[in-house]
N, C-alpha and C positions, 0 to 999 in steps of 0.2 A: 115413534115407536121403534123403530129399530134402536136408535139412538140409546133409549132407556132399556133396551135387552143386551146390549154392549155395556153400560154401565151396571148393570147387573151380574153380566159375568166376569168384570173386573173385580168386583165388591166379591164374588165368589173366591175367583182365583186369589184375593189379598188372604179374604178369612181362611182360606185352606193353606195359604203359605206362613201365616198367623198361627193355627195350630199346630202347625209340624215344628214353627220355633220353638212355639211352647213346649210340645211333646220331646224336644230333644234337651232341651234344656231341664226339663223335668228327669230325663233319663241322665244326664250328664250331675245332675245333684244329687241323684240313688246314686251311682256309681261311685261318685267322690263322696257322699257319705259313709256307704262301704267300707272303701279304702280307708277311710278315718276311723272307723270304728274297728276294723283289723289291728291295725295300730293300738290302739287302743289297750284292745284285749292281750297282744304281742306286749305291751309296755308295762299292763297290770300282772302279767304269769310270769315276766321275767324280774317285775320289781320283788316279787314276792320270792323268787326263788333266789335273787341277790342278797336278798335281808331276815331270810330264813336263819342265818345262824345264829343272828342277835336276839332270837326268841328266847324267853328264858327255858329251859329243860328243866322239869320238875320230878324228874325222877335220880336216881343215883349216877352216878356217870365217870368216866377216865376224861380226861383232856388230854386229846392226842396233838402232838404239834409236831410238826416234819419242819426241822433245821436242815434244809436243805438249799442256801443259799450261800457265800462269800462273808465271811465274817466283815462285819462292818458295825464302827458304832451306831451308824442308825440301822442297821436291822437288829442290831441288841436291842436297844431303846423298843423298839418294838415290841420285841419277844416281852422282855419286860414289863412291860407295859399291860399286854394283853394277860400275862397272868399273874400280873398284881390286880386285876380285872376279875379272875377268874378265882383267886384266892381267898375272895369277900363274899364268893357263891358255895353256900354250904350243901347244895349238890354237887359239887365237885370234888371228887374221893383223893383222886392223886393225878400226877400228872405222868404221860408218858410219851418222853419226847425220842424223835425218830433222826436219827443223826445222817443226815448226807451230804457233807461239805468236803472241801478240800482243804477251809481253813481260812484265815486272811490277819487281821490287824493284831498283834500282842496285844496291845491298848484293850481294844473290844472284848478279846478271848479272859481275858483277866479279869475286867468288869462282869462277864456272864459267870464263869466261875465263881467268883466270889458271891453272887448273885443267887447261885443254885445250891452255895450252902446256907445262904439266908434262911432260903423259902423254905427248903426243905429239914429246917426245924420245926416248919408250921404245918406242911404237907407235904407228903410222900411223894417224891421226886423217882420216878423208874425213866432210867436209859435206855435204848437201842439202838447198836449200830446194822444197820439194815446195809449199806454199801462202802460209806466211808466217813471215819472221823480222824483225819490227817490234821497234821500241823498246829492251828491254830482251833481246830477243831475236837484234835485229842486234849489239848492245853485244858476246854472248857470243858470234856466227859469227865475228866481226873477226877472233879471234884466229886463225882457221886459213885458210890458203890452200892450193889455189883455192878459192872460195865460187861452187859451183855450182848452179845454180837452174831452176825450170821460169819458163819466159818469163813467164806469168804469175801467179808467185808476187809478194807484195810483200813490201818490204825498206824498209827507211829510218825514218823516223818518229822520227830522233834529236831528240831535247827530252825535256824533262822537264816531268810534272806535278803539282799537287797537288789532288786532288778535294777539293772543300767543298760542303756541303748543310746548309742551314740549314731549321730544323724548327721556327722558334720558333711558327707559325702553325698548325701541328697538335698542338703539346705545348700552347698556351694552351687548344685545344678540349678536349683529357683532362686538363687538369688539373695538367700536370706543369711544373715549374719547376725552374730552373739555382741552384745555391747553391755554387758551388764556393770554395776557400780557395787561397790560393797566395800564395806570400813571392817575392819578383823580379818584376820590370818587365814581362818578356819571357816568363816563366814559362808563361803561357795565352795566345797569340796566336792560337788558332783556338775556336771553340766551335759546336757546331751549334747554339746559340741565338740567336747573330746574326751579321750580316754582317763579313766582314773589312774593319776602318777601313785606309785610306790608308798609317796608321805601322804597322800589324800586316801588310802586303802588303811593303812597303818592308823589312822587317825579313827575311821569308819567304824572299825575291827573293833577296839579301844573301849570308844565311847558310845557305840553303838549297839553292834552285832552282839560282842560279848555279852556286855551287861546284860542285853536281851535274854540271850541263850543262858544266862545262870539265873536268871528268876524265873526261865520255861522248867529247867531242870530245879529249881529248887520249891518250886509248886505243886508239879507232878509229884517230884520224892515225897512228899509231906502230904499228899493228897492219897497216895498210892502206900505209903506207910514204907516204902523201902530205899537202902541206901543210896544216893548220890551217884557213887560207884557201882552199884548193880544196876542200876536205869542207864548210864553211860554206854552200857555194851548195847542198846538201844536207841541211842540219843545223838547217831551220829548222824540223822536224815535221812537215813531209811525209814520206805516201807514195810509193813509187814501184815500179811493176812492173820486176823484175827485167830484161826485156829494155831498157826506157830508162836501166836506171843500170849497163847495162854498160861496163865499163872503171872506174870507181867503186867501188861499193856493191860488184857482182859482178863475177866473173873470167868466168865459163863459164854459155852457157844451153843444156840439154840435158834429158833426159826422165830420170825414176827409174830405167828399164829400161836406157835407153843409160850411163847412168853406171855402172849392175851391172855389164854386159856391157864396159864398159872397165877396171873394176877387174878383173874375172875374166880379163881377158886380159893384164893386169899379174903378175897372181898364179898363171894356170892353173887345174890341178882346183879349186876351193872351193867353200865352200856358205856361202850370205847365211843365218843364224839369227837370228829375230826374239826380243827378248831384252824379257821382261817385268820393271819394277824389282819386283814384288809379284805372289808367287805368290795363285792365287782361295782367298779363305778357304772352310776344309770346312766345307759348309751340315748341320749334323745334325737331323734329323728330329725332330721330338717324340713322344715313344713315345703321346701323347693320340691322336696320328692313324689309329697301328694300332688302339688300342683303340675310338677311335670307327668302324672301318672293321670289327672284330670284333664290334663292339653290332650295326652296322646288317645284316652276316650273319647273325647269331645271330636279330636280330626276324622277318626273310625267313624261317629254315629254322622258327621256330616258327608261323610262319603258315602255312607248308605243311601242319607236320604236325598243325594244330589242324582243317583242312579234311577 
């Protein structure tokens, strides 16, 4: 009889342990389920925000594009692709390009300058210099009239530069040598391991810098309808506040809010929609994050159960 009572007690103890374990597992499962649900809600919210810009706009609007990066071929191609797509949207009535760029590639600037002339024949393009349209940025913006700018915005910097760094002393210290092989007298006019010789400088000026500068001058002079001689007074690489260059490099001084109001008066009931070149990439959570949180939760419950 005594043995039977002992066995019953053991069974009751084992059953109690089994129930506790089952309860722990349910709590852990419930906790992990809540974490997964929270992550899903967060992902869905983020997803809807990230892709809201791609939703078709059913009201008349002005597409606002902030040109705020260094001008490169890749950047310009993204701008052109986006504007091409907006060109097909009947609700997109005009473009408003806001310039905040220090310039960049002459080739990319020429391409976008030509593109703006082309697209402005199909849909009006408004330009506003918020903080800067210098060098290649000004090369681009000269394609459109009128150029409207903040009075403290920087314009100009009409010139050409070829940066060159010499790292020979540093290379010598870390044991790096140059060992190039070239055929052609002028194949390698620039090297990071030596200063430019007078002959190299003359060659680069004659065959690269001066022709590029000439192209820059001719494009801006034609776009702005002024003589090259008149433009040259503002084309020695200097930057100018828009308020100083008004009448030559800039047509009108305003503020963005006033310029938008002016556009609204012309178009009537209209919205301004900020256009992004790329949608935000969707961040996917590593499953290990949930597993780690679940493990922490499980350990905490086990500690409570052992007390």
